[in-house]
C-alpha positions in Angstrom: 24.3 2.9 106.7 24.9 1.9 103.1 25.1 4.4 100.4 22.7 3.8 97.5 24.0 3.9 94.0 21.9 6.6 92.4 23.5 6.4 89.0 21.1 4.5 86.7 21.3 4.0 83.0 18.7 6.0 81.0 16.9 2.7 80.0 16.6 1.6 83.6 15.3 5.0 84.6 12.6 5.1 82.0 10.7 1.9 81.4 9.2 3.3 78.2 12.7 3.0 76.6 12.9 -0.8 77.4 12.8 -3.1 74.5 9.5 -4.9 74.2 8.0 -7.6 72.1 4.3 -8.4 72.1 2.4 -11.1 70.3 -0.7 -9.4 69.3 -2.5 -11.9 67.1 -2.0 -15.5 65.7 -4.1 -16.6 62.7 -4.3 -18.9 59.8 -4.1 -16.8 56.7 -4.6 -19.7 54.2 -4.8 -23.5 54.3 -5.3 -26.0 51.5 -5.2 -29.7 51.1 -5.2 -31.8 47.9 -5.4 -35.6 47.4 -5.3 -35.8 43.6 -5.0 -39.6 43.4 -7.6 -40.5 46.0 -9.1 -43.0 46.5 -6.6 -45.2 44.5 -3.7 -43.9 46.5 -5.2 -45.5 49.7 -4.5 -48.9 48.3 -0.8 -48.2 47.4 1.8 -50.3 49.3 5.1 -48.7 50.0 6.9 -46.2 52.1 5.6 -42.7 51.8 8.1 -40.0 50.8 7.4 -36.8 52.7 8.9 -33.5 51.7 8.5 -30.2 53.6 9.2 -26.7 52.4 9.3 -23.7 54.7 9.0 -20.1 53.7 8.8 -16.9 55.7 7.8 -13.4 54.8 7.7 -10.2 56.9 5.5 -7.2 56.3 5.7 -4.0 58.2 2.2 -2.9 59.2 3.2 0.1 61.2 6.5 1.5 62.6 6.2 -0.9 65.6 4.0 -3.7 64.2 5.0 -6.6 61.8 3.1 -9.4 60.2 5.2 -12.5 60.0 3.9 -15.2 57.6 5.2 -18.7 57.9 4.3 -21.0 55.0 4.6 -24.8 55.4 4.1 -27.0 52.3 4.1 -30.7 52.8 4.0 -33.2 49.9 3.7 -36.9 50.2 4.3 -39.4 47.4 3.8 -43.2 47.5 5.4 -45.2 44.7 5.9 -42.1 42.6 2.2 -41.0 42.9 1.2 -37.8 44.6 -0.7 -38.9 47.7 -1.4 -35.4 49.1 -0.2 -31.8 49.3 -1.0 -29.8 52.4 -0.1 -26.1 52.7 -0.7 -23.8 55.6 0.1 -20.1 55.9 0.3 -19.3 59.6 0.6 -15.6 60.4 1.1 -13.5 63.5 1.2 -9.8 64.3 4.1 -8.9 66.5 4.6 -5.5 68.2 8.2 -4.4 68.8 9.4 -1.3 70.4 12.9 0.0 71.2 14.8 -2.8 69.4 17.8 -1.8 67.3 17.7 -2.9 63.7 19.9 -6.0 64.2 17.9 -7.2 67.2 14.6 -6.6 65.3 15.9 -8.5 62.2 17.0 -11.4 64.3 13.7 -11.5 66.3 11.7 -11.5 63.1 13.9 -14.2 61.6 14.0 -16.6 64.7 11.6 -15.8 67.5 8.6 -15.1 65.4 8.7 -18.2 63.2 9.5 -20.3 66.4 6.3 -18.9 67.9 4.2 -19.6 64.8 5.5 -23.1 64.0 3.5 -25.1 66.6 0.2 -23.5 65.3 1.2 -24.3 61.6 2.3 -27.8 62.5 -1.1 -28.5 64.2 -3.0 -27.2 61.2 -1.0 -29.4 58.8 -1.5 -32.5 61.0 -5.3 -31.9 61.1 -5.5 -31.4 57.3 -3.6 -34.6 56.7 -5.6 -36.6 59.2 -8.9 -35.2 57.9 -7.8 -36.1 54.4 -7.9 -39.8 55.4 -4.1 -40.3 55.8 -2.0 -41.5 58.7 -1.2 -38.8 61.2 1.8 -36.6 60.3 3.9 -35.2 63.1 6.4 -32.6 61.8 9.6 -32.5 63.7 10.7 -29.2 65.3 12.6 -26.8 63.2 15.7 -24.9 64.4 14.9 -21.4 63.1 18.0 -20.0 64.9 20.2 -22.2 62.9 18.4 -21.5 59.6 18.6 -17.7 60.3 22.4 -17.9 60.9 22.9 -20.0 57.8 21.0 -17.4 55.8 23.1 -14.6 57.2 26.3 -16.4 56.4 25.2 -17.1 52.9 24.2 -13.4 52.4 27.6 -12.3 53.8 29.4 -14.7 51.5 27.4 -13.5 48.5 28.1 -9.8 49.4 31.8 -10.6 49.8 31.9 -12.5 46.4 30.1 -9.6 44.8 32.5 -7.1 46.3 35.5 -9.1 45.1 34.0 -9.4 41.6 33.4 -5.6 41.5 37.0 -4.9 42.6 38.4 -7.3 39.9 36.4 -5.6 37.1 37.7 -2.2 38.2 41.3 -3.2 37.8 
């Protein structure tokens, strides 16, 4: 007969202590489309120049609930003329329990925008298509890489500030 291992970690013994992440709601907070040079821009010949800008904001709604707002702004120019501007603010409410601060920060910076991006991408595509332009398919974004670049930049800025503070004290 085998002897059972009865030593369990406190987390394993109590499922209420397990880290959890729940997507509670996904919604479009705002969407806008402008074609300031229509209908003349439809006759322009040339390669469109597409620019995309991403922005993310996090708002604590309750101790265990966060709203993550992903904003995608796409501008298109043809021959120096603004063809269109499409902007979508895609939001989600994420419930989180029993995550340490580092894990929570990383989840809000990577997992949450990764979850919201396909919804925002679809909304931008529909706005552009409904505006009378060729379909636009935004390429996937590596939010993990963006997050780690931001953390490295913040660390470098903090180190530079610390060195500057130390040099002024001497």
